[in-house]
C-alpha positions, 0 to 999 in steps of 0.5 A: 575745140567746139568752135572748130567742130562747129566751123567744120559742120558749117563748111560741110553743110555749105558744101553739101548744099552747093553740090545739090544746087549744082546737081539740080541746076537750080541757078540755071535760068537758061532752061525752059520755064514752067511759068508763063506771063498772062494778063490779070484780066481777060478781054471781056473782064477788062471791058466790064472793069472799065465800064464799071469804072466809068459808070461809078467813078467815086467807087473802087472797083475790085477785079475778079471778085465773085458777085456773091462776095 
């Protein structure tokens, strides 16, 4: 009897979550995104990175690390 109650609870939970997802259109990717791709380094940062890489080839250059670090 307890297995049947547990099964009914699980089914009810799955139906509830499916209804919420359908209501909020979470799975819909056709809408407008709030995130946009961008380059990890700006143009000036890229110039500096490549100059440092060329000047210090035996070292690892970490991008976007504060000078105080």
